[in-house]
C-alpha positions as CSV (number, residue, x, y, z in Angstrom):
1,M,81.1,22.5,-41.1
2,Q,80.6,19.7,-43.6
3,S,79.4,16.2,-42.3
4,V,81.2,12.9,-43.5
5,S,79.0,10.5,-45.2
6,L,78.6,6.9,-43.6
7,M,80.5,5.6,-46.8
8,D,83.3,8.1,-46.5
9,R,83.7,6.8,-42.8
10,V,83.8,3.3,-43.5
11,L,86.6,3.8,-46.0
12,A,88.4,5.9,-43.7
13,H,88.1,3.2,-41.0
14,L,89.7,0.6,-43.7
15,Y,92.2,2.9,-44.6
16,R,93.8,2.5,-41.3
17,Y,94.1,-1.1,-41.9
18,R,95.9,-0.8,-45.5
19,Y,98.7,-2.9,-44.4
20,I,96.7,-6.1,-43.9
21,R,96.7,-8.3,-46.9
22,Y,93.3,-9.3,-48.3
23,D,94.6,-13.2,-48.2
24,I,95.5,-13.2,-44.8
25,Q,94.7,-16.4,-43.1
26,H,95.0,-16.2,-39.6
27,G,94.6,-13.2,-37.0
28,A,92.7,-10.9,-39.0
29,P,91.6,-7.9,-36.9
30,Y,87.9,-8.1,-35.6
31,E,87.6,-4.5,-37.2
32,L,87.7,-5.6,-40.8
33,T,84.4,-7.9,-40.3
34,Q,81.2,-6.9,-41.0
35,D,80.3,-6.9,-37.7
36,G,83.5,-5.1,-36.5
37,I,82.8,-2.3,-39.3
38,G,79.4,-1.6,-37.8
39,M,80.6,-1.2,-34.1
40,S,83.6,0.9,-35.4
41,V,81.4,3.4,-37.4
42,G,78.4,3.2,-35.2
43,I,75.4,1.3,-37.8
44,S,73.9,-1.7,-37.5
45,R,75.6,-4.7,-39.2
46,S,72.5,-4.5,-41.7
47,H,73.3,-1.1,-42.7
48,A,77.0,-2.0,-42.5
49,S,76.1,-5.0,-45.1
50,I,74.7,-2.6,-47.4
51,L,77.8,-0.1,-47.5
52,I,80.4,-2.7,-47.8
53,K,78.3,-3.9,-51.0
54,K,78.7,-0.9,-52.4
55,L,82.1,-0.2,-51.6
56,L,83.0,-4.0,-53.3
57,D,80.9,-2.7,-56.3
58,S,83.3,0.2,-56.3
59,K,86.6,-2.1,-56.3
60,Y,87.4,0.3,-53.4
61,I,87.8,-2.8,-51.1
62,V,88.1,-6.8,-51.6
63,E,86.6,-9.6,-49.7
64,G,89.0,-12.0,-47.9
65,S,88.6,-14.7,-45.2
66,S,90.5,-15.4,-42.2
67,T,90.3,-16.3,-38.6
68,V,89.8,-13.4,-36.3
69,K,92.4,-12.2,-33.5
70,G,90.8,-13.3,-29.9
71,G,87.6,-14.6,-31.9
72,T,85.2,-17.2,-29.8
73,R,84.8,-19.0,-33.2
74,P,87.6,-21.1,-34.6
75,M,85.9,-20.9,-38.7
76,K,87.2,-18.3,-41.0
77,R,84.8,-15.2,-41.4
78,K,84.7,-12.7,-44.0
79,I,87.2,-9.8,-43.9
80,Y,86.9,-6.8,-45.8
81,V,90.2,-5.1,-47.1
82,I,91.0,-1.5,-48.7
83,T,92.5,-2.2,-52.1
84,E,94.9,0.2,-54.1
85,L,91.5,1.9,-55.6
86,G,90.5,2.3,-52.4
87,R,93.6,3.9,-51.0
88,N,93.5,6.4,-53.9
89,R,90.1,7.3,-53.3
90,Y,90.6,7.8,-49.6
91,L,93.5,10.3,-50.1
92,E,91.1,12.2,-52.5
93,L,88.2,12.4,-49.8
94,E,91.3,13.5,-47.5
95,H,92.4,16.4,-49.6
96,A,88.7,17.4,-50.7
97,Y,87.4,17.1,-46.7
98,M,90.3,19.2,-45.7
99,D,89.4,21.7,-47.9
100,M,85.9,22.0,-46.3
101,G,87.7,22.1,-42.8
102,V,87.2,18.4,-42.0
103,N,90.2,16.3,-41.0
104,L,89.4,12.8,-42.5
105,A,92.4,11.5,-41.0
106,E,91.5,12.1,-37.4
107,M,87.6,10.9,-38.2
108,D,88.1,7.5,-37.3
109,L,89.2,8.8,-33.9
110,T,85.5,10.2,-33.4
111,V,83.0,7.7,-34.5
112,N,83.9,4.8,-31.9
113,D,80.0,5.3,-30.5
114,R,79.6,1.8,-29.3
115,T,76.9,0.8,-26.7
116,F,77.7,-0.5,-23.7
117,E,75.8,-3.8,-24.5
118,D,78.3,-4.2,-27.5
119,I,81.2,-4.0,-25.3
120,K,79.7,-6.3,-22.6
121,R,79.2,-8.8,-25.5
122,L,82.8,-9.3,-25.7
123,T,84.9,-11.7,-23.9
124,D,85.2,-11.0,-20.4
125,G,89.2,-10.4,-20.7
126,Q,88.4,-8.0,-23.6
127,T,85.9,-6.2,-21.2
128,D,88.0,-6.0,-18.6
129,Y,90.7,-4.1,-20.8
130,Y,88.3,-1.8,-21.6
131,G,87.3,-0.9,-18.4
132,L,90.5,-0.5,-17.5
133,L,91.1,1.9,-20.1
134,C,88.0,3.9,-19.1
135,V,89.2,4.2,-15.4
136,L,92.9,5.1,-16.1
137,D,93.9,8.7,-16.4
138,E,96.5,8.2,-18.7
139,D,98.0,7.4,-22.2
140,V,98.2,3.7,-22.9
141,A,100.5,2.5,-25.6
142,R,99.5,0.1,-28.2
143,E,102.2,-2.0,-27.0
144,D,101.2,-2.4,-23.5
145,L,97.9,-3.9,-24.7
146,P,96.9,-7.5,-26.1
147,D,97.3,-8.0,-29.6
148,N,94.0,-9.2,-29.9
149,L,92.1,-6.4,-28.2
150,Q,89.2,-5.6,-30.3
151,L,87.6,-2.0,-30.8
152,I,89.9,0.0,-29.5
153,R,91.3,2.7,-31.4
154,F,94.6,4.2,-31.6
155,T,96.0,7.6,-32.5
156,R,98.7,8.0,-35.0
157,D,101.4,8.1,-32.3
158,G,100.0,4.8,-31.3
159,K,98.1,5.7,-28.0
160,A,94.8,4.2,-27.2
161,Y,92.1,6.5,-27.7
162,I,88.5,6.4,-26.0
163,K,86.2,9.5,-26.3
164,D,85.3,11.1,-23.2
165,S,81.8,10.7,-23.6
166,I,81.8,6.9,-24.2
167,R,84.4,6.5,-21.4
168,Q,81.9,8.3,-19.2
169,A,78.9,6.7,-20.6
170,F,80.4,2.9,-19.9
171,L,81.4,3.8,-16.2
172,D,78.4,5.1,-15.7
173,K,76.6,2.0,-16.9
174,G,78.9,-0.3,-15.0
175,T,77.9,-1.8,-12.0
176,P,79.7,-1.2,-8.4
177,D,81.3,-4.6,-8.6
178,D,82.4,-3.7,-12.4
179,L,84.2,-0.7,-11.0
180,K,85.9,-2.2,-8.3
181,H,87.2,-4.9,-10.7
182,W,88.3,-2.1,-13.2
183,H,90.2,-0.2,-10.9
184,S,91.7,-3.5,-9.5
185,K,93.0,-4.0,-13.2
186,A,94.1,-0.9,-13.2
187,A,96.0,-0.8,-10.1
188,D,97.9,-4.1,-11.1
189,W,98.5,-2.2,-14.5
190,C,100.2,0.6,-12.7
191,I,101.9,-1.7,-10.6
192,D,103.3,-3.8,-13.7
193,H,104.4,-0.5,-15.7
194,D,105.9,1.1,-13.2
195,R,103.7,4.2,-13.1
196,P,103.8,6.9,-10.3
197,F,102.8,5.7,-7.0
198,T,99.4,8.1,-6.5
199,K,98.1,6.6,-9.6
200,K,98.5,3.3,-7.9
201,L,97.0,4.6,-4.8
202,I,94.0,5.8,-6.6
203,H,93.2,2.4,-8.1
204,L,93.6,0.4,-5.1
205,I,91.2,2.5,-3.2
206,G,88.9,2.6,-6.1
207,A,88.9,-1.4,-6.2
208,E,88.7,-1.1,-2.4
209,R,91.8,-3.0,-1.7
210,D,92.2,-0.6,1.6
211,R,94.8,-2.8,3.4
212,E,97.5,-2.5,0.3
213,A,96.6,1.5,0.0
214,M,97.2,2.0,3.6
215,M,100.5,0.2,3.9
216,I,101.4,2.8,1.1
217,I,99.8,5.8,2.4
218,R,101.5,5.1,6.1
219,S,105.0,4.3,4.6
220,M,105.1,7.2,2.3
221,R,102.7,9.7,4.0
222,Y,105.0,12.8,3.3
223,E,105.1,12.1,-0.4
224,V,101.3,11.5,-0.3
225,M,100.7,14.8,1.0
226,D,103.2,16.7,-0.9
227,C,101.8,14.8,-4.1
228,C,98.2,15.8,-3.1
229,D,95.7,17.0,-5.9
230,E,91.9,16.8,-6.0
231,K,91.9,13.3,-7.2
232,L,94.4,11.6,-4.7
233,F,92.7,13.6,-2.0
234,D,89.2,12.3,-3.0
235,A,90.6,8.7,-3.0
236,V,92.2,9.1,0.5
237,M,89.4,10.7,2.1
238,T,87.1,8.1,0.7
239,L,89.6,5.8,2.5
240,A,89.5,7.6,5.7
241,M,85.8,7.3,5.9
242,R,85.7,3.7,5.3
243,H,87.9,3.3,7.9
244,P,88.4,5.7,10.8
245,D,92.2,5.2,11.1
246,P,93.8,8.2,13.3
247,D,97.1,7.6,10.8
248,I,94.8,8.2,7.6
249,S,92.8,10.8,9.3
250,R,95.7,13.0,10.1
251,I,97.0,12.5,6.4
252,A,93.9,13.5,5.0
253,V,93.1,16.7,6.9
254,R,96.5,18.0,6.0
255,M,95.7,16.9,2.0
256,A,92.3,18.6,2.7
257,L,93.9,22.1,3.4
258,D,96.2,21.8,0.6
259,V,93.2,21.6,-1.9
260,H,91.1,24.1,0.3
261,D,88.6,21.5,1.1
262,L,87.3,23.1,4.0
263,E,84.3,21.3,4.6
264,S,86.1,18.1,4.5
265,A,88.9,19.6,6.6
266,Y,86.6,20.6,9.4
267,V,85.2,17.1,9.7
268,L,88.4,15.5,9.5
269,A,90.0,17.9,12.0
270,D,87.1,17.1,14.6
271,S,87.8,12.9,13.8
272,V,91.9,13.7,14.9
273,S,91.2,15.8,17.9
274,G,90.3,13.1,19.9
275,T,93.9,11.4,19.4
276,D,96.0,14.7,18.4
277,P,94.4,17.7,19.8
278,E,97.5,19.9,19.0
279,L,96.7,18.8,15.3
280,G,92.9,19.4,15.5
281,N,93.4,23.1,16.8
282,S,96.1,23.8,14.1
283,A,93.7,22.5,11.2
284,R,91.0,24.6,12.8
285,S,93.2,27.8,12.8
286,E,94.1,27.2,9.4
287,I,90.7,26.7,8.1
288,L,89.7,29.9,10.0
289,L,92.4,31.8,8.4
290,M,91.0,30.8,4.7
291,K,87.9,31.7,6.1
292,G,89.1,35.1,6.5
293,N,88.5,34.9,10.4
294,K,92.0,36.0,11.3
295,K,91.2,36.8,15.1
296,D,89.5,33.5,16.1
297,A,92.2,31.6,14.1
298,L,94.9,33.5,16.1
299,A,93.1,32.9,19.6
300,L,92.8,29.0,18.4
301,A,96.5,28.5,17.5
302,M,97.5,30.4,20.6
303,C,95.6,27.6,22.7
304,G,98.1,25.0,21.4
305,R,102.0,24.5,23.1
306,N,103.4,25.6,19.4
307,S,105.5,22.3,20.3
308,D,105.1,20.8,16.5
309,R,105.6,21.7,13.2
310,D,102.0,22.2,12.2
311,A,101.0,24.0,15.5
312,G,103.8,26.2,15.0
313,I,103.4,27.3,11.4
314,A,99.4,27.7,12.3
315,L,100.5,30.2,15.1
316,G,103.2,32.1,12.9
317,M,100.6,32.3,9.7
318,S,97.8,33.5,12.3
319,L,100.3,36.3,14.1
320,L,101.3,37.5,10.3
321,R,97.6,37.9,9.2
322,N,96.9,39.7,12.6
323,G,99.8,42.5,11.7
324,R,102.4,41.1,14.4
325,A,104.9,40.1,11.8
326,S,108.3,40.2,14.1
327,D,106.0,38.0,16.6
328,A,105.2,35.5,13.8
329,E,108.9,35.8,12.5
330,A,109.9,34.6,15.8
331,C,107.7,32.0,16.2
332,L,108.5,30.5,12.7
333,E,112.0,30.9,13.4
334,E,111.7,28.5,16.5
335,T,109.8,26.3,14.3
336,R,112.6,25.9,11.6
337,K,114.9,25.1,14.2
338,R,113.4,22.3,15.7
339,M,112.3,20.7,12.2
340,L,116.1,21.1,11.3
341,E,116.8,19.4,14.5
342,S,114.3,16.5,14.2
343,G,115.6,16.0,10.6
344,C,112.0,16.0,9.2
345,L,111.4,19.1,6.8
346,F,107.9,18.2,5.5
347,R,106.3,21.3,5.0
348,L,109.9,23.6,5.5
349,D,109.0,25.0,1.9
350,E,105.4,26.4,3.8
351,L,107.1,27.6,6.7
352,L,109.9,29.3,4.5
353,R,107.0,31.1,2.5
354,C,105.7,32.6,5.6
355,E,108.8,33.7,6.6
356,A,109.7,35.3,3.3
357,L,105.9,37.1,4.1
358,C,107.1,38.6,7.1
359,E,110.4,39.9,5.3
360,I,108.0,41.8,3.3
361,A,106.2,43.0,6.0
362,E,109.1,44.4,7.5
363,H,110.6,45.8,4.0
364,R,113.1,43.2,3.3
365,R,113.1,42.2,0.0
366,N,116.2,40.9,-0.3
367,R,115.8,38.4,2.5
368,A,112.5,37.5,1.2
369,A,113.8,36.7,-2.2
370,M,116.6,34.1,-0.4
371,L,113.8,32.6,1.5
372,V,111.6,32.0,-1.3
373,N,114.4,30.7,-3.3
374,T,115.3,28.3,-1.1
375,A,111.4,27.4,-0.7
376,L,111.4,26.8,-4.4
377,S,114.4,24.2,-4.0
378,L,112.5,22.1,-1.5
379,C,108.9,21.8,-2.8
380,R,107.4,19.3,-4.4
381,N,103.8,20.6,-4.4
382,E,102.9,21.5,-8.3
383,R,100.6,24.2,-6.8
384,R,102.7,26.0,-4.4
385,R,105.4,25.7,-6.6
386,T,103.4,27.7,-9.1
387,E,102.6,30.1,-6.3
388,L,106.4,30.4,-4.8
389,G,107.5,31.0,-8.9
390,L,105.0,34.0,-8.8
391,M,106.0,35.4,-5.5
392,M,109.5,35.4,-6.9
393,D,108.4,37.3,-9.8
394,W,107.1,39.9,-8.0
395,L,110.3,40.3,-5.9
396,R,112.5,40.4,-8.6
397,R,110.4,43.5,-9.9
398,P,111.9,47.1,-9.0
399,C,110.3,48.4,-6.1
400,S,107.8,51.4,-6.5
401,S,108.6,54.7,-5.4
């Protein structure tokens, strides 16, 4: 693929600011200064000076003088703005590079190779926003950021863009205190912008604002477990290791099983056994089933009193895996009745899926399809919904003769 010359990169960079007038007096973007051009394109200040002079001589840019947005110096600085001739030249280059397989319009999105030291030289507030954008795992719109934010690139639809390699390098070089501070900023940003509670929770834990995180987990325990993914589980697991709290450990063990992190699930099952032996036993039984040890899983599940949801589901699954479909069906039906009487329907979709498997084992596909359809209507977990959808597709296929 054809590489893009530094001169053309600078022109592409300045084309982004083509609506800025050269005679602007106040609040020009930092990226129009010599320092800003150099940092944006990833070259030294002296190298930027050479390229700027060549562009000036070619009449592709014009020099102006303005104060700079967010600048620490009150005096005006030289800025460089693309001219009409420069805009026409850029459009010619864009077409020429496109014929060579290079999208020059997107080139300015991939040249933000700034060093950690460059970014740390910004004012504290600017560095904080860069750190916030690096820890946030979502799109952030231009209007949700300060107008004077320097160095941040934006895509054509107005979303902040930082290359993954730059993002990771920045985070790797941050101190533990830096990371806590940035996660705290991100948590507050999620609160202010009404983001999903799961994202807020991840950043609260990253910021070690554990008391706030634990309050959310306790008050929304079922939502936390239902919305579980690897990132959320890693955060809750970190919290559980920092605070040996029985409530948090009970929630974490369920999440570990949901993401199939069996090593963590076993550690957590041991930690909850002292305060909740039934949950400890049922969790170990599920772990054994996932490892393919169905006989030991059944033996362990049968040690419980089968008096609660988790124990009943664990026993039903173990009976089914050991070829005792009718016994499993009876166990799961009894567990379902207790769940409905209690009014707590958490994991009902999982139980219905197990009942559907029992129906399949007994060659009652229509009944199985009804159960899966009901489970789909209740399920809030994306991974389980996918599994249920595949199961429903299979049940809709004609039976092979």
